[in-house]
VEXPANU-918362 format. One line per field, with one value per residue (C-alpha): residue in one letter; x, y, z; chain. Coordinates in steps of 0.02 Angstrom, whole numbers, plus 50000, padded with zeros to 5 digits. Last residue first. Example, Ala and Ser with C-alpha at 12.3 -4.5 7.8 and 13.67 -1.06 7.14 Angstrom:
<rs>
res (s, a)
u (50684, 50615)
v (49947, 49775)
w (50357, 50390)
chain (A, A)
</rs>
This chain:
<rs>
res (s, s, e, e, a, n, a, t, p, a, f, g, a, p, t, a, t, m, p, i, i, i, g, f, r, s, g, a, p, s, s, a, l, s, v, t, g, g, h, a, a, a, i, a, k, v, i, p, l, g, l, g, s, g, r, i, g, r, g, a, d, v, r, g, f, r, e, f, i, r, g, e, a, g, a, p, i, g, s, g, a, d, a, v, w, f, e, v, s, r, g, a, s, p, d, a, s, g, g, a, a, l, e, t, s, g, i, e, m)
u (49468, 49397, 49550, 49670, 49555, 49548, 49374, 49281, 49272, 49106, 49116, 48948, 49013, 49202, 49278, 49379, 49544, 49656, 49526, 49517, 49542, 49517, 49601, 49585, 49715, 49675, 49772, 49850, 49682, 49657, 49586, 49597, 49476, 49453, 49347, 49284, 49310, 49218, 49272, 49103, 49112, 49277, 49203, 49047, 49153, 49258, 49097, 49032, 49200, 49189, 49004, 49000, 48993, 49157, 49236, 49326, 49308, 49281, 49111, 49037, 49041, 49060, 48979, 48870, 48808, 48798, 48852, 49037, 49066, 48926, 49012, 49164, 49065, 49058, 49230, 49278, 49378, 49559, 49633, 49743, 49908, 49854, 49853, 49805, 49779, 49772, 49748, 49782, 49702, 49749, 49621, 49661, 49803, 49926, 49794, 49840, 49747, 49777, 49850, 49774, 49886, 49877, 49976, 50002, 49981, 50036, 49996, 50058, 50000)
v (52089, 52026, 52062, 51969, 51817, 51813, 51839, 51687, 51619, 51534, 51360, 51279, 51201, 51212, 51369, 51320, 51404, 51249, 51147, 50971, 50812, 50652, 50502, 50315, 50217, 50037, 49878, 49767, 49717, 49902, 50048, 50237, 50323, 50505, 50589, 50768, 50932, 51080, 51032, 50954, 50864, 50778, 50725, 50657, 50556, 50483, 50435, 50352, 50260, 50187, 50139, 49974, 49874, 49783, 49617, 49567, 49382, 49408, 49325, 49489, 49553, 49742, 49833, 49987, 50004, 50192, 50232, 50265, 50081, 50089, 50218, 50108, 49946, 49948, 49870, 49769, 49865, 49811, 49643, 49718, 49812, 49964, 50152, 50290, 50471, 50650, 50767, 50952, 51091, 51244, 51325, 51500, 51504, 51600, 51730, 51793, 51645, 51532, 51379, 51242, 51165, 50999, 50970, 50785, 50686, 50514, 50341, 50176, 50000)
w (51134, 50969, 50862, 50977, 50984, 50793, 50727, 50667, 50490, 50451, 50377, 50337, 50177, 50170, 50091, 49938, 49893, 49894, 49802, 49877, 49775, 49877, 49799, 49774, 49675, 49631, 49594, 49460, 49383, 49347, 49444, 49447, 49565, 49610, 49743, 49738, 49828, 49903, 50080, 50123, 49956, 50006, 50172, 50086, 49961, 50104, 50195, 50036, 50024, 50199, 50205, 50110, 50270, 50252, 50209, 50049, 50009, 49822, 49835, 49898, 49718, 49731, 49873, 49884, 50064, 50035, 49857, 49817, 49773, 49645, 49535, 49496, 49478, 49287, 49264, 49418, 49549, 49567, 49620, 49755, 49734, 49833, 49813, 49935, 49888, 49950, 49802, 49820, 49722, 49624, 49510, 49568, 49697, 49586, 49540, 49366, 49293, 49142, 49227, 49334, 49466, 49558, 49718, 49750, 49910, 49965, 50030, 49958, 50000)
chain (A, A, A, A, A, A, A, A, A, A, A, A, A, A, A, A, A, A, A, A, A, A, A, A, A, A, A, A, A, A, A, A, A, A, A, A, A, A, A, A, A, A, A, A, A, A, A, A, A, A, A, A, A, A, A, A, A, A, A, A, A, A, A, A, A, A, A, A, A, A, A, A, A, A, A, A, A, A, A, A, A, A, A, A, A, A, A, A, A, A, A, A, A, A, A, A, A, A, A, A, A, A, A, A, A, A, A, A, A)
</rs>
């Protein structure tokens, strides 16, 4: 298993932070996700063939997707029979849903 992060940049803007994002990812050398099941694994209780011997409730990846969305981001998946790479892509300038900046303690006193 491999874990890492990658900064992604989008050009064409005078603002150096515009379009930039960061991807946090994990990769494995398992059997991969079967073709056609990629979307299903991000649904609540969505499982691929239970006969593969992989245990779980089917809630982990939907929770990951919800966390990414709460931060204005998305999930990514690249899979082949040699393994899968799952990522969370978060915009570096996004304001998370429900986030309200508060005054600094020095400013409020």
